[in-house]
KOLVEXDO-555233 format. One record per residue: y, z negated, x negated of N, C-alpha, C in turn; residue number from 0. Coordinates in nm, 3 decimals, always signed. Layout:
@ny = Y, nz = Z, nx = X, cay = Y, caz = Z, cax = X, cy = Y, cz = Z, cx = X, pos = NUM
...
END
This chain:
@ny = -5.434, nz = +19.810, nx = -10.669, cay = -5.436, caz = +19.861, cax = -10.537, cy = -5.413, cz = +19.965, cx = -10.492, pos = 0
@ny = -5.454, nz = +20.075, nx = -10.419, cay = -5.414, caz = +20.203, cax = -10.379, cy = -5.372, cz = +20.190, cx = -10.211, pos = 1
@ny = -5.229, nz = +20.174, nx = -10.158, cay = -5.228, caz = +20.149, cax = -10.079, cy = -5.201, cz = +20.246, cx = -9.977, pos = 2
@ny = -5.167, nz = +20.372, nx = -10.002, cay = -5.282, caz = +20.486, cax = -9.930, cy = -5.350, cz = +20.447, cx = -9.791, pos = 3
@ny = -5.484, nz = +20.399, nx = -9.859, cay = -5.602, caz = +20.353, cax = -9.788, cy = -5.582, cz = +20.316, cx = -9.666, pos = 4
@ny = -5.447, nz = +20.183, nx = -9.682, cay = -5.469, caz = +20.144, cax = -9.588, cy = -5.279, cz = +20.204, cx = -9.481, pos = 5
@ny = -5.213, nz = +20.336, nx = -9.515, cay = -5.149, caz = +20.368, cax = -9.434, cy = -5.186, cz = +20.400, cx = -9.287, pos = 6
@ny = -5.122, nz = +20.353, nx = -9.193, cay = -5.195, caz = +20.504, cax = -9.062, cy = -5.191, cz = +20.575, cx = -9.087, pos = 7
@ny = -5.233, nz = +20.700, nx = -9.057, cay = -5.220, caz = +20.833, cax = -9.011, cy = -5.129, cz = +20.879, cx = -8.932, pos = 8
@ny = -5.063, nz = +20.955, nx = -8.945, cay = -5.024, caz = +21.065, cax = -8.808, cy = -5.057, cz = +21.134, cx = -8.706, pos = 9
@ny = -5.076, nz = +21.061, nx = -8.613, cay = -5.168, caz = +21.110, cax = -8.528, cy = -5.130, cz = +21.286, cx = -8.478, pos = 10
@ny = -4.936, nz = +21.268, nx = -8.471, cay = -4.918, caz = +21.377, cax = -8.422, cy = -4.971, cz = +21.500, cx = -8.527, pos = 11
@ny = -4.943, nz = +21.498, nx = -8.658, cay = -4.963, caz = +21.576, cax = -8.753, cy = -5.111, cz = +21.602, cx = -8.718, pos = 12
@ny = -5.211, nz = +21.485, nx = -8.711, cay = -5.356, caz = +21.552, cax = -8.707, cy = -5.384, cz = +21.611, cx = -8.570, pos = 13
@ny = -5.326, nz = +21.611, nx = -8.482, cay = -5.331, caz = +21.690, cax = -8.390, cy = -5.237, cz = +21.869, cx = -8.372, pos = 14
@ny = -5.164, nz = +21.841, nx = -8.396, cay = -5.084, caz = +21.956, cax = -8.413, cy = -5.057, cz = +22.038, cx = -8.532, pos = 15
@ny = -5.109, nz = +21.980, nx = -8.656, cay = -5.060, caz = +22.031, cax = -8.790, cy = -4.946, cz = +22.038, cx = -8.849, pos = 16
@ny = -4.833, nz = +21.987, nx = -8.786, cay = -4.678, caz = +21.990, cax = -8.862, cy = -4.662, cz = +21.884, cx = -8.846, pos = 17
@ny = -4.573, nz = +21.782, nx = -8.938, cay = -4.505, caz = +21.692, cax = -8.937, cy = -4.413, cz = +21.672, cx = -8.825, pos = 18
@ny = -4.424, nz = +21.520, nx = -8.804, cay = -4.363, caz = +21.448, cax = -8.698, cy = -4.209, cz = +21.418, cx = -8.768, pos = 19
@ny = -4.136, nz = +21.364, nx = -8.647, cay = -4.005, caz = +21.288, cax = -8.698, cy = -4.005, cz = +21.214, cx = -8.826, pos = 20
@ny = -4.127, nz = +21.134, nx = -8.793, cay = -4.139, caz = +20.986, cax = -8.848, cy = -4.195, cz = +21.018, cx = -8.945, pos = 21
@ny = -4.272, nz = +21.090, nx = -8.966, cay = -4.338, caz = +21.092, cax = -9.071, cy = -4.281, cz = +21.116, cx = -9.239, pos = 22
@ny = -4.348, nz = +20.991, nx = -9.313, cay = -4.293, caz = +20.968, cax = -9.439, cy = -4.240, cz = +20.858, cx = -9.413, pos = 23
@ny = -4.229, nz = +20.794, nx = -9.305, cay = -4.156, caz = +20.631, cax = -9.306, cy = -4.213, cz = +20.564, cx = -9.358, pos = 24
@ny = -4.328, nz = +20.509, nx = -9.345, cay = -4.439, caz = +20.446, cax = -9.449, cy = -4.397, cz = +20.433, cx = -9.544, pos = 25
@ny = -4.421, nz = +20.560, nx = -9.596, cay = -4.444, caz = +20.574, cax = -9.774, cy = -4.336, cz = +20.530, cx = -9.831, pos = 26
@ny = -4.193, nz = +20.598, nx = -9.736, cay = -4.066, caz = +20.577, cax = -9.786, cy = -4.064, cz = +20.475, cx = -9.805, pos = 27
@ny = -4.076, nz = +20.327, nx = -9.681, cay = -4.075, caz = +20.210, cax = -9.744, cy = -4.159, cz = +20.132, cx = -9.812, pos = 28
@ny = -4.300, nz = +20.192, nx = -9.835, cay = -4.337, caz = +20.129, cax = -9.934, cy = -4.260, cz = +20.176, cx = -10.095, pos = 29
@ny = -4.210, nz = +20.297, nx = -10.107, cay = -4.115, caz = +20.342, cax = -10.230, cy = -3.998, cz = +20.233, cx = -10.276, pos = 30
@ny = -3.943, nz = +20.211, nx = -10.105, cay = -3.805, caz = +20.125, cax = -10.151, cy = -3.901, cz = +19.945, cx = -10.172, pos = 31
@ny = -3.963, nz = +19.921, nx = -10.134, cay = -4.019, caz = +19.775, cax = -10.162, cy = -4.069, cz = +19.778, cx = -10.291, pos = 32
@ny = -4.094, nz = +19.881, nx = -10.396, cay = -4.121, caz = +19.884, cax = -10.511, cy = -3.966, cz = +19.911, cx = -10.605, pos = 33
@ny = -3.843, nz = +19.942, nx = -10.549, cay = -3.720, caz = +19.958, cax = -10.592, cy = -3.747, cz = +20.120, cx = -10.621, pos = 34
@ny = -3.784, nz = +20.227, nx = -10.584, cay = -3.727, caz = +20.362, cax = -10.574, cy = -3.689, cz = +20.395, cx = -10.504, pos = 35
@ny = -3.526, nz = +20.379, nx = -10.469, cay = -3.480, caz = +20.432, cax = -10.375, cy = -3.448, cz = +20.580, cx = -10.345, pos = 36
@ny = -3.401, nz = +20.601, nx = -10.445, cay = -3.421, caz = +20.808, cax = -10.443, cy = -3.557, cz = +20.814, cx = -10.425, pos = 37
@ny = -3.642, nz = +20.783, nx = -10.444, cay = -3.749, caz = +20.839, cax = -10.409, cy = -3.812, cz = +20.823, cx = -10.248, pos = 38
@ny = -3.746, nz = +20.726, nx = -10.219, cay = -3.757, caz = +20.629, cax = -10.053, cy = -3.648, cz = +20.761, cx = -9.970, pos = 39
@ny = -3.553, nz = +20.793, nx = -10.012, cay = -3.443, caz = +20.922, cax = -9.941, cy = -3.510, cz = +21.027, cx = -9.998, pos = 40
@ny = -3.607, nz = +21.062, nx = -10.080, cay = -3.622, caz = +21.179, cax = -10.043, cy = -3.753, cz = +21.210, cx = -9.977, pos = 41
@ny = -3.877, nz = +21.089, nx = -9.951, cay = -3.943, caz = +21.067, cax = -9.884, cy = -3.892, cz = +21.115, cx = -9.710, pos = 42
@ny = -3.809, nz = +21.022, nx = -9.706, cay = -3.827, caz = +21.010, cax = -9.546, cy = -3.646, cz = +20.954, cx = -9.562, pos = 43
@ny = -3.537, nz = +21.061, nx = -9.572, cay = -3.380, caz = +21.061, cax = -9.562, cy = -3.307, cz = +20.992, cx = -9.462, pos = 44
@ny = -3.407, nz = +20.905, nx = -9.322, cay = -3.300, caz = +20.869, cax = -9.218, cy = -3.346, cz = +20.698, cx = -9.256, pos = 45
@ny = -3.412, nz = +20.684, nx = -9.374, cay = -3.487, caz = +20.543, cax = -9.403, cy = -3.372, cz = +20.470, cx = -9.407, pos = 46
@ny = -3.241, nz = +20.447, nx = -9.450, cay = -3.191, caz = +20.346, cax = -9.479, cy = -3.093, cz = +20.349, cx = -9.267, pos = 47
@ny = -3.056, nz = +20.451, nx = -9.270, cay = -3.010, caz = +20.417, cax = -9.113, cy = -3.122, cz = +20.350, cx = -8.990, pos = 48
@ny = -3.243, nz = +20.420, nx = -9.010, cay = -3.339, caz = +20.377, cax = -8.912, cy = -3.380, cz = +20.215, cx = -8.930, pos = 49
@ny = -3.345, nz = +20.179, nx = -9.079, cay = -3.402, caz = +19.976, cax = -9.161, cy = -3.259, cz = +19.954, cx = -9.007, pos = 50
@ny = -3.123, nz = +20.001, nx = -9.072, cay = -3.004, caz = +19.957, cax = -9.031, cy = -2.998, cz = +19.949, cx = -8.867, pos = 51
@ny = -3.053, nz = +20.008, nx = -8.764, cay = -3.061, caz = +20.022, cax = -8.636, cy = -3.163, cz = +19.970, cx = -8.599, pos = 52
@ny = -3.278, nz = +19.912, nx = -8.657, cay = -3.377, caz = +19.821, cax = -8.663, cy = -3.308, cz = +19.643, cx = -8.636, pos = 53
@ny = -3.204, nz = +19.628, nx = -8.768, cay = -3.171, caz = +19.566, cax = -8.789, cy = -3.066, cz = +19.540, cx = -8.633, pos = 54
@ny = -3.000, nz = +19.634, nx = -8.629, cay = -2.940, caz = +19.614, cax = -8.522, cy = -2.957, cz = +19.559, cx = -8.344, pos = 55
@ny = -3.090, nz = +19.618, nx = -8.339, cay = -3.173, caz = +19.598, cax = -8.257, cy = -3.248, cz = +19.458, cx = -8.238, pos = 56
@ny = -3.276, nz = +19.403, nx = -8.355, cay = -3.297, caz = +19.262, cax = -8.389, cy = -3.171, cz = +19.154, cx = -8.325, pos = 57
@ny = -3.125, nz = +19.217, nx = -8.407, cay = -2.947, caz = +19.107, cax = -8.350, cy = -2.898, cz = +19.134, cx = -8.254, pos = 58
@ny = -2.917, nz = +19.248, nx = -8.140, cay = -2.863, caz = +19.263, cax = -7.996, cy = -3.035, cz = +19.190, cx = -7.936, pos = 59
@ny = -3.162, nz = +19.202, nx = -7.971, cay = -3.235, caz = +19.095, cax = -7.889, cy = -3.226, cz = +18.953, cx = -7.872, pos = 60
@ny = -3.118, nz = +18.906, nx = -7.985, cay = -3.114, caz = +18.758, cax = -8.030, cy = -2.993, cz = +18.741, cx = -7.944, pos = 61
@ny = -2.881, nz = +18.838, nx = -7.927, cay = -2.776, caz = +18.758, cax = -7.900, cy = -2.758, cz = +18.698, cx = -7.721, pos = 62
@ny = -2.725, nz = +18.634, nx = -7.681, cay = -2.708, caz = +18.572, cax = -7.560, cy = -2.628, cz = +18.619, cx = -7.498, pos = 63
@ny = -2.509, nz = +18.693, nx = -7.479, cay = -2.430, caz = +18.774, cax = -7.397, cy = -2.457, cz = +18.896, cx = -7.362, pos = 64
@ny = -2.535, nz = +18.961, nx = -7.433, cay = -2.611, caz = +19.137, cax = -7.386, cy = -2.490, cz = +19.246, cx = -7.412, pos = 65
@ny = -2.351, nz = +19.195, nx = -7.438, cay = -2.225, caz = +19.272, cax = -7.415, cy = -2.246, cz = +19.376, cx = -7.500, pos = 66
@ny = -2.329, nz = +19.427, nx = -7.535, cay = -2.289, caz = +19.533, cax = -7.646, cy = -2.412, cz = +19.662, cx = -7.632, pos = 67
@ny = -2.448, nz = +19.668, nx = -7.530, cay = -2.502, caz = +19.774, cax = -7.503, cy = -2.475, cz = +19.877, cx = -7.583, pos = 68
@ny = -2.362, nz = +19.935, nx = -7.485, cay = -2.334, caz = +20.046, cax = -7.532, cy = -2.332, cz = +20.095, cx = -7.670, pos = 69
@ny = -2.273, nz = +19.991, nx = -7.739, cay = -2.304, caz = +20.015, cax = -7.910, cy = -2.430, cz = +20.076, cx = -7.946, pos = 70
@ny = -2.554, nz = +19.959, nx = -7.871, cay = -2.656, caz = +20.039, cax = -7.925, cy = -2.716, cz = +20.139, cx = -7.906, pos = 71
@ny = -2.673, nz = +20.205, nx = -7.783, cay = -2.731, caz = +20.320, cax = -7.732, cy = -2.627, cz = +20.465, cx = -7.846, pos = 72
@ny = -2.494, nz = +20.431, nx = -7.869, cay = -2.431, caz = +20.518, cax = -7.973, cy = -2.493, cz = +20.499, cx = -8.114, pos = 73
@ny = -2.542, nz = +20.383, nx = -8.183, cay = -2.614, caz = +20.411, cax = -8.262, cy = -2.752, cz = +20.449, cx = -8.279, pos = 74
@ny = -2.812, nz = +20.453, nx = -8.162, cay = -2.981, caz = +20.502, cax = -8.166, cy = -2.915, cz = +20.628, cx = -8.165, pos = 75
@ny = -2.826, nz = +20.715, nx = -8.104, cay = -2.810, caz = +20.888, cax = -8.080, cy = -2.745, cz = +20.908, cx = -8.269, pos = 76
@ny = -2.647, nz = +20.820, nx = -8.308, cay = -2.598, caz = +20.878, cax = -8.437, cy = -2.762, cz = +20.844, cx = -8.554, pos = 77
@ny = -2.858, nz = +20.751, nx = -8.528, cay = -2.965, caz = +20.759, cax = -8.580, cy = -3.075, cz = +20.904, cx = -8.522, pos = 78
@ny = -3.036, nz = +20.889, nx = -8.487, cay = -3.137, caz = +21.008, cax = -8.392, cy = -3.068, cz = +21.166, cx = -8.476, pos = 79
@ny = -2.941, nz = +21.148, nx = -8.514, cay = -2.903, caz = +21.237, cax = -8.576, cy = -2.913, cz = +21.276, cx = -8.707, pos = 80
@ny = -2.948, nz = +21.166, nx = -8.789, cay = -2.962, caz = +21.128, cax = -8.891, cy = -3.101, cz = +21.177, cx = -8.902, pos = 81
@ny = -3.219, nz = +21.114, nx = -8.780, cay = -3.353, caz = +21.135, cax = -8.803, cy = -3.387, cz = +21.305, cx = -8.868, pos = 82
@ny = -3.309, nz = +21.382, nx = -8.714, cay = -3.321, caz = +21.533, cax = -8.753, cy = -3.281, cz = +21.577, cx = -8.818, pos = 83
@ny = -3.147, nz = +21.561, nx = -8.881, cay = -3.097, caz = +21.588, cax = -9.066, cy = -3.225, cz = +21.589, cx = -9.164, pos = 84
@ny = -3.242, nz = +21.457, nx = -9.136, cay = -3.328, caz = +21.409, cax = -9.289, cy = -3.449, cz = +21.472, cx = -9.236, pos = 85
@ny = -3.517, nz = +21.524, nx = -9.110, cay = -3.619, caz = +21.623, cax = -9.117, cy = -3.588, cz = +21.732, cx = -9.194, pos = 86
@ny = -3.490, nz = +21.805, nx = -9.175, cay = -3.444, caz = +21.949, cax = -9.218, cy = -3.422, cz = +21.939, cx = -9.324, pos = 87
@ny = -3.377, nz = +21.801, nx = -9.412, cay = -3.346, caz = +21.827, cax = -9.543, cy = -3.484, cz = +21.845, cx = -9.629, pos = 88
@ny = -3.562, nz = +21.698, nx = -9.573, cay = -3.742, caz = +21.685, cax = -9.629, cy = -3.797, cz = +21.813, cx = -9.622, pos = 89
@ny = -3.747, nz = +21.900, nx = -9.485, cay = -3.819, caz = +22.035, cax = -9.489, cy = -3.829, cz = +22.183, cx = -9.549, pos = 90
@ny = -3.684, nz = +22.176, nx = -9.566, cay = -3.594, caz = +22.314, cax = -9.625, cy = -3.481, cz = +22.297, cx = -9.728, pos = 91
@ny = -3.500, nz = +22.133, nx = -9.812, cay = -3.411, caz = +22.178, cax = -9.914, cy = -3.449, cz = +22.137, cx = -10.030, pos = 92
@ny = -3.525, nz = +21.995, nx = -10.006, cay = -3.603, caz = +21.899, cax = -10.097, cy = -3.751, cz = +21.969, cx = -10.169, pos = 93
END
């Protein structure tokens, strides 16, 4: 089965003609599910930090006290740095 046919196209890329900061996430997640960890990193270098961030958000959402709001924002900023750095690696290094 070819999963490429079922992936959501990037509207940003269709409108402007170049990749957005999230382009490659779906394919990298697909590669990760198939066990190709290096291929997933090359497709979207910030995949692992983004998944950790989503996990942290889910933990924060179900936490009763909500006392880690600053930690969520700090982790979001760190993840943004990884996304921008990964964009640079993907387009100018790999």
